[in-house]
TORKOL-4160 file (C-alpha; in steps of 0.2 Angstrom, whole numbers, padded with zeros to 4 digits, m for minus):
228
<pt num="1" X="0086" Y="0056" Z="m0024"/>
<pt num="2" X="0099" Y="0062" Z="m0012"/>
<pt num="3" X="0101" Y="0051" Z="0003"/>
<pt num="4" X="0087" Y="0039" Z="m0002"/>
<pt num="5" X="0092" Y="0026" Z="0011"/>
<pt num="6" X="0088" Y="0039" Z="0025"/>
<pt num="7" X="0072" Y="0044" Z="0017"/>
<pt num="8" X="0066" Y="0025" Z="0016"/>
<pt num="9" X="0071" Y="0023" Z="0035"/>
<pt num="10" X="0060" Y="0038" Z="0039"/>
<pt num="11" X="0046" Y="0030" Z="0030"/>
<pt num="12" X="0047" Y="0012" Z="0036"/>
<pt num="13" X="0038" Y="0014" Z="0053"/>
<pt num="14" X="0022" Y="0021" Z="0044"/>
<pt num="15" X="0019" Y="0005" Z="0033"/>
<pt num="16" X="0007" Y="m0008" Z="0039"/>
<pt num="17" X="0002" Y="m0025" Z="0034"/>
<pt num="18" X="m0017" Y="m0029" Z="0034"/>
<pt num="19" X="m0025" Y="m0045" Z="0038"/>
<pt num="20" X="m0037" Y="m0056" Z="0049"/>
<pt num="21" X="m0038" Y="m0072" Z="0059"/>
<pt num="22" X="m0047" Y="m0086" Z="0049"/>
<pt num="23" X="m0044" Y="m0096" Z="0065"/>
<pt num="24" X="m0036" Y="m0092" Z="0082"/>
<pt num="25" X="m0019" Y="m0100" Z="0076"/>
<pt num="26" X="m0018" Y="m0092" Z="0059"/>
<pt num="27" X="m0016" Y="m0075" Z="0051"/>
<pt num="28" X="m0021" Y="m0071" Z="0033"/>
<pt num="29" X="m0012" Y="m0056" Z="0026"/>
<pt num="30" X="m0022" Y="m0047" Z="0013"/>
<pt num="31" X="m0011" Y="m0032" Z="0008"/>
<pt num="32" X="m0002" Y="m0016" Z="0013"/>
<pt num="33" X="m0007" Y="0001" Z="0020"/>
<pt num="34" X="0001" Y="0017" Z="0027"/>
<pt num="35" X="m0002" Y="0029" Z="0041"/>
<pt num="36" X="m0008" Y="0047" Z="0038"/>
<pt num="37" X="m0016" Y="0059" Z="0050"/>
<pt num="38" X="m0018" Y="0044" Z="0063"/>
<pt num="39" X="m0027" Y="0033" Z="0051"/>
<pt num="40" X="m0023" Y="0019" Z="0039"/>
<pt num="41" X="m0025" Y="0022" Z="0020"/>
<pt num="42" X="m0026" Y="0007" Z="0009"/>
<pt num="43" X="m0036" Y="0000" Z="m0006"/>
<pt num="44" X="m0054" Y="m0005" Z="m0006"/>
<pt num="45" X="m0052" Y="m0021" Z="m0016"/>
<pt num="46" X="m0043" Y="m0029" Z="m0001"/>
<pt num="47" X="m0061" Y="m0031" Z="0006"/>
<pt num="48" X="m0067" Y="m0041" Z="m0009"/>
<pt num="49" X="m0073" Y="m0059" Z="m0004"/>
<pt num="50" X="m0072" Y="m0055" Z="0014"/>
<pt num="51" X="m0087" Y="m0058" Z="0026"/>
<pt num="52" X="m0094" Y="m0045" Z="0037"/>
<pt num="53" X="m0086" Y="m0053" Z="0052"/>
<pt num="54" X="m0069" Y="m0054" Z="0044"/>
<pt num="55" X="m0070" Y="m0036" Z="0039"/>
<pt num="56" X="m0075" Y="m0032" Z="0057"/>
<pt num="57" X="m0060" Y="m0041" Z="0064"/>
<pt num="58" X="m0047" Y="m0034" Z="0052"/>
<pt num="59" X="m0030" Y="m0030" Z="0060"/>
<pt num="60" X="m0015" Y="m0020" Z="0055"/>
<pt num="61" X="0003" Y="m0026" Z="0059"/>
<pt num="62" X="0011" Y="m0010" Z="0065"/>
<pt num="63" X="0030" Y="m0007" Z="0068"/>
<pt num="64" X="0031" Y="m0002" Z="0086"/>
<pt num="65" X="0050" Y="m0002" Z="0088"/>
<pt num="66" X="0066" Y="m0001" Z="0078"/>
<pt num="67" X="0081" Y="m0009" Z="0086"/>
<pt num="68" X="0097" Y="m0004" Z="0079"/>
<pt num="69" X="0099" Y="m0003" Z="0060"/>
<pt num="70" X="0090" Y="m0019" Z="0055"/>
<pt num="71" X="0079" Y="m0026" Z="0069"/>
<pt num="72" X="0061" Y="m0021" Z="0070"/>
<pt num="73" X="0046" Y="m0027" Z="0081"/>
<pt num="74" X="0028" Y="m0028" Z="0075"/>
<pt num="75" X="0012" Y="m0029" Z="0084"/>
<pt num="76" X="m0006" Y="m0033" Z="0077"/>
<pt num="77" X="m0019" Y="m0020" Z="0081"/>
<pt num="78" X="m0037" Y="m0020" Z="0078"/>
<pt num="79" X="m0044" Y="m0008" Z="0065"/>
<pt num="80" X="m0061" Y="m0002" Z="0060"/>
<pt num="81" X="m0069" Y="0004" Z="0043"/>
<pt num="82" X="m0083" Y="0016" Z="0043"/>
<pt num="83" X="m0096" Y="0016" Z="0029"/>
<pt num="84" X="m0091" Y="0033" Z="0023"/>
<pt num="85" X="m0073" Y="0029" Z="0022"/>
<pt num="86" X="m0073" Y="0018" Z="0007"/>
<pt num="87" X="m0073" Y="0023" Z="m0011"/>
<pt num="88" X="m0076" Y="0008" Z="m0023"/>
<pt num="89" X="m0075" Y="0018" Z="m0039"/>
<pt num="90" X="m0057" Y="0024" Z="m0035"/>
<pt num="91" X="m0052" Y="0008" Z="m0025"/>
<pt num="92" X="m0048" Y="0017" Z="m0009"/>
<pt num="93" X="m0052" Y="0014" Z="0009"/>
<pt num="94" X="m0047" Y="0023" Z="0026"/>
<pt num="95" X="m0047" Y="0013" Z="0042"/>
<pt num="96" X="m0045" Y="0019" Z="0060"/>
<pt num="97" X="m0036" Y="0011" Z="0074"/>
<pt num="98" X="m0047" Y="0005" Z="0088"/>
<pt num="99" X="m0034" Y="0010" Z="0100"/>
<pt num="100" X="m0021" Y="0022" Z="0092"/>
<pt num="101" X="m0003" Y="0016" Z="0095"/>
<pt num="102" X="0009" Y="0027" Z="0104"/>
<pt num="103" X="0023" Y="0036" Z="0095"/>
<pt num="104" X="0013" Y="0035" Z="0079"/>
<pt num="105" X="0022" Y="0041" Z="0063"/>
<pt num="106" X="0012" Y="0049" Z="0049"/>
<pt num="107" X="0017" Y="0051" Z="0031"/>
<pt num="108" X="0015" Y="0067" Z="0023"/>
<pt num="109" X="0003" Y="0068" Z="0008"/>
<pt num="110" X="0009" Y="0078" Z="m0008"/>
<pt num="111" X="m0002" Y="0087" Z="m0021"/>
<pt num="112" X="m0004" Y="0074" Z="m0034"/>
<pt num="113" X="m0008" Y="0087" Z="m0047"/>
<pt num="114" X="0010" Y="0092" Z="m0047"/>
<pt num="115" X="0016" Y="0075" Z="m0052"/>
<pt num="116" X="0025" Y="0074" Z="m0069"/>
<pt num="117" X="0029" Y="0060" Z="m0081"/>
<pt num="118" X="0047" Y="0054" Z="m0078"/>
<pt num="119" X="0047" Y="0058" Z="m0059"/>
<pt num="120" X="0057" Y="0046" Z="m0048"/>
<pt num="121" X="0047" Y="0036" Z="m0036"/>
<pt num="122" X="0048" Y="0022" Z="m0024"/>
<pt num="123" X="0035" Y="0011" Z="m0016"/>
<pt num="124" X="0036" Y="0001" Z="0000"/>
<pt num="125" X="0025" Y="m0013" Z="0006"/>
<pt num="126" X="0023" Y="m0031" Z="0011"/>
<pt num="127" X="0023" Y="m0041" Z="m0006"/>
<pt num="128" X="0021" Y="m0060" Z="m0004"/>
<pt num="129" X="0020" Y="m0057" Z="0015"/>
<pt num="130" X="0013" Y="m0074" Z="0020"/>
<pt num="131" X="0025" Y="m0084" Z="0009"/>
<pt num="132" X="0040" Y="m0074" Z="0016"/>
<pt num="133" X="0035" Y="m0078" Z="0034"/>
<pt num="134" X="0032" Y="m0097" Z="0030"/>
<pt num="135" X="0049" Y="m0097" Z="0022"/>
<pt num="136" X="0057" Y="m0091" Z="0038"/>
<pt num="137" X="0060" Y="m0073" Z="0033"/>
<pt num="138" X="0048" Y="m0066" Z="0046"/>
<pt num="139" X="0039" Y="m0049" Z="0043"/>
<pt num="140" X="0048" Y="m0042" Z="0028"/>
<pt num="141" X="0046" Y="m0024" Z="0021"/>
<pt num="142" X="0051" Y="m0023" Z="0003"/>
<pt num="143" X="0056" Y="m0007" Z="m0007"/>
<pt num="144" X="0054" Y="m0005" Z="m0026"/>
<pt num="145" X="0060" Y="0010" Z="m0036"/>
<pt num="146" X="0051" Y="0016" Z="m0052"/>
<pt num="147" X="0046" Y="0032" Z="m0062"/>
<pt num="148" X="0030" Y="0039" Z="m0067"/>
<pt num="149" X="0027" Y="0033" Z="m0085"/>
<pt num="150" X="0010" Y="0040" Z="m0089"/>
<pt num="151" X="m0004" Y="0050" Z="m0081"/>
<pt num="152" X="m0022" Y="0046" Z="m0085"/>
<pt num="153" X="m0038" Y="0056" Z="m0082"/>
<pt num="154" X="m0056" Y="0050" Z="m0078"/>
<pt num="155" X="m0065" Y="0051" Z="m0095"/>
<pt num="156" X="m0082" Y="0049" Z="m0086"/>
<pt num="157" X="m0079" Y="0064" Z="m0074"/>
<pt num="158" X="m0083" Y="0081" Z="m0082"/>
<pt num="159" X="m0069" Y="0088" Z="m0072"/>
<pt num="160" X="m0057" Y="0075" Z="m0079"/>
<pt num="161" X="m0048" Y="0072" Z="m0063"/>
<pt num="162" X="m0032" Y="0062" Z="m0063"/>
<pt num="163" X="m0037" Y="0044" Z="m0058"/>
<pt num="164" X="m0021" Y="0034" Z="m0062"/>
<pt num="165" X="m0003" Y="0035" Z="m0062"/>
<pt num="166" X="0005" Y="0022" Z="m0073"/>
<pt num="167" X="0022" Y="0017" Z="m0065"/>
<pt num="168" X="0037" Y="0008" Z="m0073"/>
<pt num="169" X="0040" Y="m0004" Z="m0059"/>
<pt num="170" X="0036" Y="m0022" Z="m0053"/>
<pt num="171" X="0022" Y="m0022" Z="m0040"/>
<pt num="172" X="0019" Y="m0040" Z="m0033"/>
<pt num="173" X="0004" Y="m0047" Z="m0024"/>
<pt num="174" X="0003" Y="m0039" Z="m0007"/>
<pt num="175" X="0009" Y="m0022" Z="m0012"/>
<pt num="176" X="m0009" Y="m0017" Z="m0015"/>
<pt num="177" X="m0012" Y="m0002" Z="m0003"/>
<pt num="178" X="0006" Y="0003" Z="m0001"/>
<pt num="179" X="0011" Y="0021" Z="m0003"/>
<pt num="180" X="0020" Y="0028" Z="m0019"/>
<pt num="181" X="0032" Y="0041" Z="m0014"/>
<pt num="182" X="0041" Y="0055" Z="m0022"/>
<pt num="183" X="0059" Y="0051" Z="m0021"/>
<pt num="184" X="0064" Y="0069" Z="m0019"/>
<pt num="185" X="0052" Y="0076" Z="m0006"/>
<pt num="186" X="0048" Y="0059" Z="0003"/>
<pt num="187" X="0029" Y="0064" Z="0002"/>
<pt num="188" X="0015" Y="0052" Z="m0004"/>
<pt num="189" X="0009" Y="0054" Z="m0021"/>
<pt num="190" X="m0001" Y="0039" Z="m0024"/>
<pt num="191" X="m0008" Y="0022" Z="m0017"/>
<pt num="192" X="m0003" Y="0006" Z="m0026"/>
<pt num="193" X="m0018" Y="m0002" Z="m0033"/>
<pt num="194" X="m0015" Y="m0014" Z="m0048"/>
<pt num="195" X="m0001" Y="m0023" Z="m0056"/>
<pt num="196" X="m0001" Y="m0030" Z="m0074"/>
<pt num="197" X="0005" Y="m0048" Z="m0077"/>
<pt num="198" X="0005" Y="m0060" Z="m0092"/>
<pt num="199" X="0004" Y="m0079" Z="m0093"/>
<pt num="200" X="0021" Y="m0087" Z="m0092"/>
<pt num="201" X="0029" Y="m0092" Z="m0109"/>
<pt num="202" X="0042" Y="m0103" Z="m0100"/>
<pt num="203" X="0031" Y="m0114" Z="m0089"/>
<pt num="204" X="0015" Y="m0115" Z="m0098"/>
<pt num="205" X="0008" Y="m0130" Z="m0089"/>
<pt num="206" X="0008" Y="m0120" Z="m0072"/>
<pt num="207" X="m0003" Y="m0105" Z="m0068"/>
<pt num="208" X="0012" Y="m0093" Z="m0066"/>
<pt num="209" X="0009" Y="m0075" Z="m0070"/>
<pt num="210" X="0025" Y="m0066" Z="m0075"/>
<pt num="211" X="0026" Y="m0048" Z="m0069"/>
<pt num="212" X="0027" Y="m0033" Z="m0082"/>
<pt num="213" X="0035" Y="m0017" Z="m0078"/>
<pt num="214" X="0018" Y="m0009" Z="m0077"/>
<pt num="215" X="0009" Y="m0004" Z="m0061"/>
<pt num="216" X="m0005" Y="0007" Z="m0058"/>
<pt num="217" X="m0008" Y="0019" Z="m0043"/>
<pt num="218" X="m0022" Y="0030" Z="m0038"/>
<pt num="219" X="m0017" Y="0049" Z="m0036"/>
<pt num="220" X="m0016" Y="0054" Z="m0018"/>
<pt num="221" X="m0028" Y="0068" Z="m0020"/>
<pt num="222" X="m0042" Y="0056" Z="m0022"/>
<pt num="223" X="m0039" Y="0051" Z="m0004"/>
<pt num="224" X="m0041" Y="0068" Z="0004"/>
<pt num="225" X="m0061" Y="0068" Z="0003"/>
<pt num="226" X="m0060" Y="0051" Z="0013"/>
<pt num="227" X="m0049" Y="0059" Z="0026"/>
<pt num="228" X="m0061" Y="0073" Z="0030"/>
């Protein structure tokens, strides 16, 4: 993981938040995504419970400028989902920009067949994005580290394709759709899809779900068919 801060800096501009306007003065942020081959990769479950109009009016919050070391400027841009760019079984979706932003920065996809248990990773997205904005922190990208804990294969597919990477790391609401990145090569190996949580044993009277150090990501090779 030599020079991880520089690798993260190179990645940040490719991460987007995905949301829609329930009314002209409000934005609802659903989750995260990332830019590859000029398109936005995310998870399909972000679209659950959305109306057709809401899906048609989805937007991506794109970093359009980095100022100095710590200041960033974002812009909401309309995005479009085509019917053949959604894979419900594997919880993946690919969006296109209605107007592609200038100086777009693409992440590079790895070959997820080469991923090994114990490999160092990091993932970067917009967990609790709305809460952080409401608390006065503004748009906030959050980076988490982890390792590949296990690799699962699809038991219903005769080819037994890899369909899950289990990650030792805490993934929070809003991280869905963010990239899981090989900490050595800085290439995307997966798409964060699920986190596991358990009811709180400390504050039982409240509906608080405590995070476990277990998260699940879809191997990036499952995205390649959607990108064709």
